[in-house]
Every structure is written in C-alpha cells, then in structure tokens.
C-alpha positions in Angstrom: 53.4 -6.4 16.4 52.5 -6.5 20.0 54.3 -3.3 20.8 52.8 -1.5 17.8 49.3 -2.6 19.0 50.0 -1.1 22.4 51.2 2.2 20.8 48.1 2.3 18.6 45.8 1.7 21.7 47.5 4.5 23.6 46.9 7.3 21.1 45.5 7.9 17.6 48.4 7.8 15.2 50.5 6.2 17.9 51.8 3.6 15.5 51.3 2.1 12.0 48.4 0.1 13.5 45.4 2.4 13.9 43.7 0.1 16.4 40.3 1.6 15.6 37.6 1.6 18.3 34.6 -0.2 16.9 32.3 0.9 19.7 31.0 -2.7 19.6 30.7 -3.6 23.3 27.4 -5.5 23.1 27.9 -8.8 21.3 25.1 -11.3 20.5 24.1 -13.5 23.4 21.7 -15.9 21.6 18.7 -14.3 23.4 18.0 -12.1 20.4 14.6 -12.5 18.8 12.9 -10.9 15.7 13.7 -9.9 12.2 16.9 -8.1 11.4 18.6 -6.9 8.2 22.2 -6.6 7.0 23.9 -4.5 4.3 27.4 -5.4 3.3 29.3 -2.8 1.1 32.9 -3.5 0.6 33.6 -3.8 -3.1 32.0 -3.8 -6.6 29.1 -5.9 -5.3 27.0 -5.3 -2.2 24.9 -7.8 -0.3 21.6 -7.5 1.5 20.4 -10.1 4.0 17.6 -10.7 6.4 17.8 -13.0 9.4 14.9 -14.3 11.6 16.2 -14.9 15.1 14.4 -17.2 17.6 16.3 -16.8 20.8 18.2 -19.4 22.8 16.1 -22.3 21.6 15.9 -21.7 17.9 18.8 -19.4 17.2 18.7 -18.5 13.4 15.3 -19.6 12.2 15.9 -18.5 8.6 18.1 -16.3 6.5 18.1 -14.9 3.0 20.8 -13.2 1.0 20.9 -11.2 -2.3 23.9 -9.9 -4.1 23.8 -6.8 -6.3 26.5 -5.5 -8.7 27.2 -1.8 -8.6 27.3 -0.1 -12.0 30.7 1.3 -12.8 29.3 4.8 -13.3 28.0 4.9 -9.8 31.4 4.0 -8.4 32.6 7.3 -9.9 29.3 9.2 -9.4 27.9 11.3 -6.5 27.1 10.3 -3.0 23.4 10.7 -3.6 23.4 8.5 -6.7 25.3 5.6 -5.0 23.2 5.6 -1.8 20.0 6.0 -3.8 20.8 2.9 -5.8 21.7 0.9 -2.6 18.6 2.1 -0.8 16.3 1.2 -3.8 17.7 -2.4 -3.9 17.4 -2.7 -0.2 13.7 -1.5 -0.4 13.0 -4.1 -3.1 14.6 -6.8 -1.0 12.6 -5.7 2.1 9.4 -5.8 0.1 9.8 -9.5 -0.6 9.5 -10.5 3.1 7.5 -13.7 3.5 7.3 -17.2 5.0 9.5 -17.4 8.2 10.3 -13.7 8.2 8.0 -11.8 10.6 8.6 -8.4 12.1 7.2 -8.4 15.6 4.3 -6.0 16.1 5.1 -2.5 17.0 8.8 -2.7 15.9 10.7 -0.8 13.3 13.0 -2.8 11.0 16.7 -2.5 12.1 19.8 -3.1 10.0 23.5 -3.7 10.6 25.7 -1.9 8.0 29.0 -3.5 7.1 31.1 -0.8 5.5 34.6 -1.9 4.6 36.3 1.4 3.7 38.4 3.6 5.9 36.2 5.5 8.4 36.6 7.3 11.7 34.1 5.5 13.9 32.3 7.9 16.2 29.7 5.6 17.8 28.2 2.1 17.3 26.0 3.5 14.5 28.0 6.4 13.0 31.3 6.9 11.2 32.9 9.5 9.0 34.4 8.3 5.7 38.1 9.1 5.5 38.5 8.2 1.8 37.1 5.8 -0.8 39.4 2.8 -1.9 39.0 -0.3 -4.1 38.2 1.7 -7.3 35.5 3.9 -5.8 35.8 7.7 -6.4 32.4 8.9 -5.3 32.2 12.6 -4.9 30.9 14.4 -1.8 31.1 11.5 0.7 34.6 12.0 2.4 34.1 13.8 5.7 30.5 12.7 6.0 28.7 10.2 8.2 28.0 7.2 6.0 25.1 6.1 8.2 23.5 9.5 7.7 24.0 9.1 3.9 22.2 5.8 4.0 19.4 7.0 6.2 18.7 10.0 3.9 18.6 7.6 0.9 16.3 5.2 2.7 14.0 8.1 3.6 13.9 9.2 -0.1 12.9 5.6 -0.9 10.2 5.6 1.8 12.0 2.8 3.6 11.3 2.8 7.3 14.5 1.2 8.7 17.0 2.3 11.3 20.7 1.6 11.4 21.6 -0.1 14.7 25.3 -0.9 14.0 28.1 0.2 11.6 31.0 -2.2 11.4 33.7 -3.5 9.0 33.8 -7.0 7.7 36.3 -8.3 10.3 34.1 -7.0 13.2 31.0 -8.5 11.6 32.8 -11.9 11.1 33.9 -12.0 14.8 30.3 -11.3 15.9 28.9 -13.9 13.6 31.3 -16.5 14.7 31.0 -15.7 18.4 27.2 -16.2 18.2 27.8 -19.9 17.5 31.0 -20.4 19.6 31.6 -18.2 22.7 35.4 -19.0 22.6 35.9 -16.8 19.5 38.2 -13.9 20.5 39.8 -13.0 17.2 38.6 -12.6 13.6 40.9 -12.4 10.5 40.0 -11.5 6.9 42.3 -12.9 4.3 41.0 -12.2 0.8 41.9 -9.6 -1.8 42.8 -7.4 1.2 43.3 -8.3 4.9 42.4 -7.1 8.4 42.2 -8.5 11.9 40.1 -7.6 15.0 39.9 -9.0 18.5 38.1 -8.4 21.8 40.1 -6.1 24.0 39.6 -5.1 27.7 38.6 -1.5 28.1 41.2 -0.9 30.8 43.9 -1.8 28.2 42.8 1.0 25.8 44.3 4.3 27.1 42.8 6.3 24.3 39.3 5.2 25.2 37.7 7.6 27.5 34.6 6.1 29.0 32.8 6.8 32.3 33.5 4.4 35.2 31.1 1.5 35.5 30.7 1.1 31.7 31.1 -2.1 29.7 34.3 -4.2 30.2 35.3 -5.1 26.6 35.3 -3.7 23.0 36.2 -5.1 19.6 39.3 -3.4 18.3 39.9 -3.3 14.5 43.7 -3.5 14.2 43.9 -2.4 10.5 47.0 -4.7 10.5 47.4 -4.3 6.7 49.4 -1.1 7.5 51.9 -2.9 9.8 55.6 -2.4 8.6 57.9 -3.0 11.6 60.8 -5.5 10.8 59.0 -7.1 7.8 61.3 -9.2 5.6 61.0 -7.2 2.4 62.8 -8.2 -0.8 63.6 -6.1 -3.9 60.4 -7.4 -5.5 58.3 -6.1 -2.6 60.0 -2.7 -2.6 59.6 -2.3 -6.4 56.0 -3.4 -6.4 55.2 -1.0 -3.5 57.0 2.0 -5.2 54.9 1.4 -8.4 51.6 0.9 -6.5 48.8 3.4 -6.2 49.6 3.8 -2.5 53.4 3.6 -2.1 54.7 3.3 1.5 51.3 2.2 2.7 49.7 -1.2 3.6 53.0 -3.0 3.5 51.9 -6.1 5.6 48.9 -6.4 3.3 51.2 -6.3 0.3 53.1 -9.3 1.6 50.2 -11.5 2.7 47.0 -10.7 0.8 45.4 -12.1 -2.4 45.7 -8.9 -4.4 49.5 -9.0 -4.3 50.9 -12.6 -4.1 50.5 -13.1 -7.9 52.2 -9.9 -8.7 55.2 -10.7 -6.5 55.6 -14.0 -8.3 55.3 -12.3 -11.7 58.2 -10.0 -10.7 60.4 -12.9 -9.5 59.7 -14.8 -12.8 60.4 -11.7 -14.9 63.9 -11.3 -13.3 64.6 -15.0 -13.7 63.5 -14.9 -17.4 65.7 -11.8 -17.9 68.9 -13.4 -16.5 68.3 -17.0 -17.8 66.4 -18.8 -20.5 63.6 -19.8 -18.1 61.0 -19.4 -20.9 63.4 -19.8 -23.9 65.5 -17.2 -25.6 63.0 -14.3 -25.2 60.9 -13.0 -22.3 57.1 -13.6 -22.9 55.6 -10.2 -23.6 52.7 -10.5 -21.2 55.1 -11.3 -18.4 56.0 -7.5 -18.5 52.4 -6.5 -17.7 51.7 -5.7 -14.0 49.1 -7.8 -12.3 48.7 -10.2 -15.2 49.4 -13.1 -12.9 46.7 -13.4 -10.2 46.7 -15.3 -7.0 44.0 -17.8 -8.2 46.5 -18.7 -11.0 49.1 -19.5 -8.4 46.6 -21.6 -6.5 45.5 -23.5 -9.6 49.2 -24.2 -10.5 50.0 -25.5 -7.0 47.1 -28.0 -7.2 48.4 -29.5 -10.4 49.2 -33.1 -9.7 49.8 -34.3 -13.3 53.1 -35.9 -14.0 54.0 -33.3 -16.7 52.4 -30.4 -14.9 50.1 -29.8 -17.9 47.8 -27.5 -15.9 50.8 -25.3 -15.1 51.8 -25.3 -18.8 48.2 -24.2 -19.7 48.1 -21.4 -17.1 51.6 -20.1 -18.1 50.5 -20.0 -21.8 47.2 -18.3 -21.1 48.4 -15.7 -18.6 52.0 -14.7 -19.4 52.2 -16.1 -23.0 54.9 -18.7 -22.2 53.7 -21.1 -24.9 56.5 -23.6 -24.9 57.7 -24.0 -21.3 59.8 -26.9 -20.3 59.0 -29.3 -17.5 62.0 -27.9 -15.6 60.7 -24.3 -16.0 57.3 -25.4 -14.8 58.8 -27.0 -11.7 60.8 -23.8 -11.0 57.5 -21.8 -11.3 55.9 -24.0 -8.8 58.8 -23.5 -6.4 58.6 -19.7 -6.8 54.8 -19.8 -6.1 55.4 -22.0 -3.1 58.1 -19.7 -1.7 56.0 -16.5 -1.9 52.8 -18.2 -0.6 54.7 -19.8 2.2 56.1 -16.5 3.3 52.6 -14.9 3.1 50.9 -17.6 5.1 53.6 -17.7 7.7 53.6 -13.9 8.1 49.8 -14.0 8.5 50.3 -16.7 11.2 52.9 -14.6 12.9 50.4 -11.7 13.0 47.8 -13.9 14.7 50.4 -14.9 17.3 51.2 -11.3 17.9 47.6 -10.6 18.8 47.4 -13.7 21.0 50.5 -12.7 22.8 49.2 -9.2 23.5 45.9 -10.6 24.8 47.8 -13.2 27.0 50.2 -10.6 28.5 47.4 -8.2 29.4 45.0 -10.8 30.7 47.7 -12.1 33.2 47.3 -15.6 32.0 43.5 -15.8 31.8 43.7 -17.0 28.2 46.4 -19.5 28.7 45.3 -23.1 28.8 41.8 -22.2 27.6 40.3 -23.0 24.2 40.6 -19.9 22.0 39.1 -19.6 18.6 40.4 -17.5 15.7 37.6 -17.1 13.1 38.9 -16.8 9.5 37.1 -15.6 6.4 38.1 -14.5 2.9 38.7 -16.2 -0.4 42.5 -16.5 0.0 42.2 -18.5 3.2 39.2 -20.5 2.0 40.4 -21.5 -1.4 44.2 -21.8 -1.1 45.1 -25.0 0.9 48.9 -24.4 0.9 48.5 -20.9 2.2 46.1 -22.1 4.9 48.4 -24.9 6.0 51.5 -22.6 6.1 49.5 -20.2 8.3 48.5 -22.9 10.8 52.0 -24.4 10.8 53.5 -21.0 11.7 51.0 -20.5 14.6 51.8 -23.9 16.0 55.6 -23.4 15.6 55.6 -20.0 17.2 53.4 -20.9 20.1 54.8 -24.3 20.8 52.9 -27.6 21.0 51.6 -27.1 24.5 50.0 -23.7 23.9 48.9 -24.2 20.3 46.8 -27.2 21.1 44.2 -24.8 22.7 44.2 -22.5 19.6 41.5 -23.3 17.1 41.8 -21.6 13.7 38.4 -22.0 12.1 36.9 -21.0 8.7 33.7 -19.0 9.1 32.2 -18.7 5.6 30.1 -15.5 5.0 30.3 -14.7 8.7 30.2 -11.0 8.0 26.8 -11.1 6.4 24.9 -12.7 9.3 27.3 -11.0 11.8 26.0 -7.5 10.8 22.4 -8.6 11.3 23.4 -10.1 14.7 25.1 -6.9 15.8 21.9 -5.0 14.7 20.0 -7.3 17.1 22.6 -7.0 19.9 22.4 -3.2 19.7 18.7 -3.0 19.1 16.5 -0.4 20.7 14.2 -3.4 21.6 17.0 -5.4 23.3 15.2 -5.3 26.7 12.4 -7.4 25.2 14.7 -10.3 24.3 14.8 -11.6 27.8 11.0 -11.9 28.0 
C-alpha cells in the first residue's frame, strides 16, 4: 500500500490509489468563533447542522442536527430538482435559528459541504462530479461543479449562505477529531463503504504544484477502497466481484466494508450447503438470493451467547429460510462469519499500518515515539465488536508492541457532521477576526 500511495501522489492515475488532493490546508485551531453550518450528502439521507463556536475558551457552545430522507424520484431526477430540494430543507433549517445560535453582526452565513461521491476537487470550495454512485442517477450533474449547483439552488430559495469548504466524509471526520485532539493524523471510515485520509507534507506530493512559501501540509484522501495489490482473494471474492455492478473496481472495499461481508458469507454457506447437508437435504431457496444476508445479521449472530445459539437459529430462518438448522450447522455458520470478519478487520488494520509506515518513512522518524491518533467512524467499526478487535489486533501485531503503544485508534461518532462546519470556520472569509 505504501508504494501505491507514493505512485498516486506522484501523478494522477499513477496507481489504483487516487490520492486525491483535498485542498484542505487550514485545519481548525480552536480559535474559531461564530455560527457555521454543515450539509452532509452521501446517501439516501442528508444531514444539516449548525454549530456555534466560542473560541479557545468555549469551543463548541452548541450544535443542532436534522436528518432528511431524499425521495426516490429525486435520486433519479434532474440536478435542479435534487439541489432545489436540498436547498429548501436547508433554508427551513436556517430559519429556525434561536437560543445559543447567533450570527455575528455583518457576517454572511457560511457552510461546509460534505459530498461523499467521486469528484475531481479543484479548490477548497469547488469540485467537479465524476459520477453518481450509491443508487443515485441524477441527470445533468456529471462534469459540473457541485458547489455551483448548490449555490444556484440556494439563490433560488433566497438563502444567503456561502460554501467555504467542500470535503468528503473522511476529511470531515479528520477535521472534527483534530479539533478536540491535536494528535489526530489519520481518519478512516468503515461503514457500508470505506475510505481513509491523512495529513501529508506538501513536499511529499510531487503532483501538487504550489508556489514556494505556501502551507506545509494538506489532507490527502487515499480512496483506498480501490486498492488491489497483492490482496488475498478467494473464489468467493472473485465471483462476487464479477457479478457486481462495478466488476474489477473497489476490490479492497469489497473485502473489508459492511456492504459486502454478508454477501461473502452467503456465498461460502451456499457452496457448503451444495456439497454437504449443512442445512439438510436441500438448499434453502433464499440462500440463492444475492445480498440476502447482511453484515448486521453476521454481527447479531456473533453476539449470540445462548447455549443452543437460538439467535443464530432465528436469523438463519428469517434471512435464508433455513428453518430447521442443527446446533452443529449453527456453530459452522458462526465460524464462517468469524473467518470473513477476521480477514476484513485485519486487512483494514493492515491498511492503517501502510499509511502509518508511509508517514513515518517520509517524516524521517518525526512520528516515531509520539502519540498518534487514528480517528474511526462508520457503522461497521462502531457496531461490530469482533471486527473492531481484529482491526486493532492486526495494527498491534504488524507494528510491534513498542511502536503500537503510541498508536491510539479512537471512535469519533458523527465526526463528519461537525467536521464540515469546523472546516467552514477554518476556511472562513472572516478568519482574521478569530484572533481578536
């Protein structure tokens, strides 16, 4: 992974890892003051938030969040329809400002926009959509600046708000975590999908062309879901990939993220049921259905501590239709779940070690011996204790006891929401006033 990171930093399309420049070179310092908004669009729901910042003494004075479901028809509609809907909900939310939320006199509202779809970032507050993913097929957006689309929609709503920062959820998580803990250098998202970002020295980014005397660091989004080099793939991984909507792509993501672990287990169980009487004389019909077994089902089964594994029995009956499983079969299912989850967690841990090793090599030992925090977010990491433990075990094992004692892997819940608002503040047009 380290060598692929270097190749991706040297040139666009230099490796499977895109190593996208975030243009985030101003991180929150704690001095930020005022009212800032955040918009997080990365799936079938979007979130809006506002944060009142009180500087070094008071930090986050107050915060409010609201989640909105996106109607299915808008996910397949036009750019104008989708962004009009988002801007209208944002305007409604902004209209409810009260209590601790006060916009300083003479200031315009500013917002950080978390947009977790593939974009070509062109500055801290602009980026061109490459393509929609995650079930979105909105016409007319690809090739356009998504910030411009949002601005135009806000103008149509009469909403006077400017976009100070455009980031993805990993970058926002890193910013949100670093606001509270200055030792945070890496952020990893492990949920339905996965990504990782870290703080890189500008002189280690050959493809970055900046004038001399500029800032020293920038957050790099690795887009590590696309990593493929030397991954230990089985026949089940290869078959799942070939039948997916994006064959040959996002191979690392397909081995470690929540969207795919349940499907890999289903494929293993299907083969076992075909060659033995795992679930009796016939194969449960629903076991033939792709994606019928989800990662939350694996997690629930692995938490079953009953003597007869009655929870496992219930889940197998409800999901794959195995209505009369034996205790032996249920134990085998648990073993399969554990094997796939162990591999996923350990591979994710190895990815973190790859990033740490790259940073250590380039910093000439400046990181070694110092406390370094990896901020984690995402439902898979948060809710699946076995996965979480396997990941941490792999990091400790690969780094060794002496080095790993300084590495802190820390869950940062909803870091991306507040992180986008903090990045709006850090990149605010009023930043010079924060020191006053």
